[in-house]
C-alpha positions in Angstrom: 0.0 0.0 0.0 1.4 3.4 -1.0 0.0 6.9 -0.5 1.1 10.4 -1.6 -0.1 13.8 -0.5 1.0 17.2 -1.9 0.1 20.6 -0.6 0.6 23.6 -2.9 1.7 26.8 -1.2 0.4 29.1 -3.9 -2.5 27.9 -6.0 -5.7 29.8 -6.9 -7.9 26.8 -7.8 -6.3 23.6 -6.5 -4.7 23.5 -3.0 -3.6 19.8 -2.8 -3.4 16.5 -4.6 -3.7 12.9 -3.2 -3.1 9.4 -4.6 -3.4 6.0 -2.9 -2.5 2.7 -4.4 -3.1 -0.8 -3.0 -1.9 -4.1 -4.5 -2.5 -7.7 -3.5 -1.2 -10.8 -5.4 -1.6 -14.6 -4.8 0.7 -16.9 -6.7 0.9 -20.7 -7.0 3.5 -22.8 -8.7 2.8 -26.3 -10.1 6.3 -27.8 -10.3 8.8 -26.0 -12.4 6.5 -25.6 -15.4 3.2 -23.9 -14.6 2.4 -20.8 -12.5 -1.0 -19.2 -11.8 -1.4 -15.7 -10.4 -4.3 -13.5 -9.4 -3.9 -9.9 -8.5 -6.2 -7.1 -7.3 -5.3 -3.4 -7.6 -6.9 -0.3 -6.3 -6.0 3.3 -7.2 -7.5 6.5 -5.8 -6.7 9.8 -7.6 -7.3 13.5 -6.9 -4.8 15.0 -9.4 -4.4 17.7 -12.0 -3.5 15.8 -15.2 -3.3 16.5 -18.9 -5.8 14.1 -20.4 -6.0 15.7 -23.9 -4.2 12.7 -25.5 -7.3 10.5 -25.2 -10.0 13.1 -24.3 -9.9 15.6 -27.1 -12.5 18.0 -25.7 -10.4 18.5 -22.5 -7.0 19.9 -21.9 -6.0 19.8 -18.2 -8.6 18.3 -15.8 -9.0 17.6 -12.1 -9.1 13.8 -12.2 -10.9 12.5 -9.2 -12.1 8.9 -8.7 -11.2 5.3 -8.1 -9.9 2.5 -10.4 -10.4 -1.2 -9.6 -8.4 -3.9 -11.5 -8.5 -7.7 -11.4 -5.5 -9.3 -13.1 -5.6 -13.1 -13.5 -2.7 -14.8 -15.4 -1.2 -18.1 -16.2 2.5 -18.7 -17.1 4.3 -21.7 -18.6 8.1 -22.1 -18.5 9.6 -23.4 -21.7 13.1 -24.4 -21.1 15.0 -21.1 -20.7 12.0 -19.0 -21.9 8.4 -18.5 -20.8 5.0 -17.7 -22.1 2.3 -15.9 -20.1 -1.4 -15.0 -20.7 -3.0 -12.3 -18.6 -6.5 -11.0 -18.8 -7.0 -7.8 -16.7 -10.4 -6.3 -16.2 -10.6 -2.7 -15.1 -13.4 -0.4 -13.7 -12.8 3.4 -13.6 -15.3 5.4 -11.5 -14.6 9.1 -12.1 -16.2 12.3 -11.1 -17.0 14.9 -13.8 -15.7 15.9 -16.2 -14.3 12.4 -17.0 -16.6 9.5 -17.7 -16.8 6.1 -16.0 -15.3 3.3 -18.1 -15.0 -0.5 -18.2 -12.1 -2.2 -19.9 -10.9 -5.7 -20.7 -7.3 -6.1 -22.2 -6.0 -9.7 -22.7 -2.3 -9.8 -23.3 0.1 -12.6 -24.5 3.7 -12.2 -23.4 6.7 -14.2 -24.2 10.3 -14.2 -22.8 13.3 -15.4 -24.7 16.8 -15.6 -23.1 19.5 -14.2 -25.3 22.3 -15.2 -23.0 23.1 -15.6 -19.3 22.3 -11.9 -18.6 20.0 -10.9 -21.5 16.2 -11.4 -22.0 14.0 -10.4 -24.9 10.3 -10.0 -24.3 7.5 -9.8 -26.9 3.8 -9.1 -26.3 0.6 -8.5 -28.0 -2.6 -7.1 -26.4 -6.1 -6.5 -27.6 -8.6 -4.5 -25.5 -12.1 -3.1 -25.5 -13.2 0.0 -23.5 -16.9 0.9 -22.8 -17.9 4.4 -21.7 -20.9 5.0 -19.4 -22.3 8.2 -20.9 -19.8 9.6 -23.5 -21.3 9.9 -26.9 -19.7 9.2 -30.3 -18.6 12.2 -32.5 -18.4 12.8 -36.2 -15.3 14.3 -37.7 -16.6 17.8 -36.8 -16.4 16.9 -33.1 -20.0 17.5 -32.2 -21.5 14.8 -29.9 -24.2 12.6 -31.6 -27.2 12.2 -29.2 -28.3 8.6 -28.5 -24.9 7.0 -29.2 -22.3 5.5 -26.8 -18.6 5.7 -27.2 -16.6 2.4 -27.4 -12.9 2.0 -28.1 -10.9 -1.0 -29.4 -7.2 -1.1 -29.1 -4.2 -3.3 -30.1 -0.6 -3.0 -28.9 2.6 -4.7 -29.9 5.6 -4.4 -27.5 9.2 -5.5 -27.6 11.6 -5.2 -24.7 15.3 -6.0 -24.0 16.7 -6.3 -20.5 20.4 -6.8 -19.8 22.6 -7.1 -16.6 26.0 -5.8 -17.5 28.0 -7.5 -14.7 27.9 -10.8 -12.8 26.6 -9.2 -9.6 23.9 -7.4 -11.6 24.8 -4.0 -10.2 24.2 -2.4 -13.6 21.0 -3.2 -15.5 19.4 -1.6 -18.6 15.9 -2.0 -20.0 14.9 -0.8 -23.5 11.3 -1.0 -24.8 9.5 0.0 -27.9 5.8 -0.3 -28.6 3.1 0.6 -31.1 -0.6 1.1 -30.2 -3.6 1.5 -32.5 -6.9 2.6 -31.1 -10.2 3.0 -33.0 -13.7 4.0 -31.9 -17.0 2.5 -32.9 -18.1 5.4 -35.0 -16.6 8.0 -37.3 -13.1 7.6 -36.1 -13.0 10.9 -34.3 -11.4 9.3 -31.3 -8.9 7.2 -33.3 -5.2 7.6 -32.6 -1.9 5.8 -33.2 0.8 5.9 -30.5 4.5 5.0 -30.8 6.6 4.7 -27.6 10.3 4.3 -27.0 11.9 4.0 -23.5 15.3 3.5 -22.0 16.0 2.7 -18.3 19.4 2.5 -16.6 19.7 1.2 -13.0 22.7 0.8 -10.6 22.5 -0.8 -7.2 25.5 -1.4 -4.8 26.3 -1.1 -1.1 23.2 0.9 -0.1 23.3 3.2 -3.1 20.8 3.2 -5.9 20.8 5.3 -9.1 18.1 5.0 -11.8 17.4 7.0 -14.9 14.7 6.8 -17.5 14.0 8.6 -20.8 10.7 8.2 -22.6 9.5 9.5 -26.0 5.8 9.1 -27.0 4.2 10.2 -30.2 0.5 10.4 -31.1 -1.1 11.0 -34.5 -4.8 11.3 -35.1 -6.1 10.1 -38.6 -9.4 11.9 -38.3 -9.3 14.6 -35.6 -8.2 18.0 -36.7 -6.5 20.8 -34.8 -9.7 22.8 -34.5 -12.9 23.7 -36.3 -11.1 26.4 -38.2 -7.8 24.6 -38.8 -8.2 21.4 -41.0 -4.7 20.1 -40.3 -4.6 16.7 -38.7 -3.7 16.7 -35.0 -0.3 15.4 -33.8 1.3 15.3 -30.3 4.6 14.3 -28.8 5.8 13.9 -25.2 9.3 13.7 -23.7 9.8 12.6 -20.1 13.1 12.2 -18.3 13.5 11.0 -14.7 16.5 10.6 -12.4 16.4 9.2 -8.9 19.3 8.8 -6.4 18.7 6.7 -3.3 20.8 5.9 -0.2 20.1 3.5 2.6 21.0 5.2 5.9 20.1 2.4 8.3 18.2 -0.9 8.0 14.9 1.0 8.4 15.7 4.5 7.0 16.7 5.8 3.6 16.8 9.0 1.6 16.2 9.8 -2.1 16.5 12.7 -4.5 14.3 12.8 -7.6 14.3 15.1 -10.7 11.7 14.9 -13.4 11.4 16.8 -16.7 8.3 16.7 -18.9 7.7 18.4 -22.3 4.8 18.2 -24.7 4.8 19.3 -28.3 1.8 19.5 -30.5 0.0 21.5 -33.2 -3.1 22.0 -31.0 
């Protein structure tokens, strides 16, 4: 269980933010071949977030609500590699202006050893999202009364993880993925997303250093910049994160974190 509270000293509209996350997992092994897992996750949010990537009528919103996730999975070890099927179901209960959603996203994941310290992972996911009250929209962006928004998404992901020394003090993770999302109507909500990520991690004698750089690009095949600008909308995001940790005693530690975010777009 993890919780976070932030108080803003100077803010006209929002004085604080809170998040809380709880996670419970049960796992059972059948010999050395099969493994079955079941997990339950709960997330509470009261945050100011940029949700315009997937909610085109909004820019920055106060996201308030709860998310419940059930995550069953089964895994089979195949020699040095493995194959896993998970089928998470998610319920998001939000306060206005966001809509409640239900989502199911089965994912097939495979791990292939490339050496004693390297592993390649491949995955494919297909998901369906149902909205409680959001309506479909034509290319003009005007809601269509009597309709209900639904989204179908597919994602292909490839990752490479490597330990650079025998003691595994240095580890890197690289990941690339492509996601294609379509709605059940005109395609106004459709988007394609490409993601690239690199993580570097060091652990030794109570010290820990980790860095991450992430680039995400969205393009929208139907949605335009605005009612007066017919150019198709595009959006890119860059995020960099650096964390330095130090264990002071067996029960006390300290950390320093720096995060940089930048968004580019023609909207």
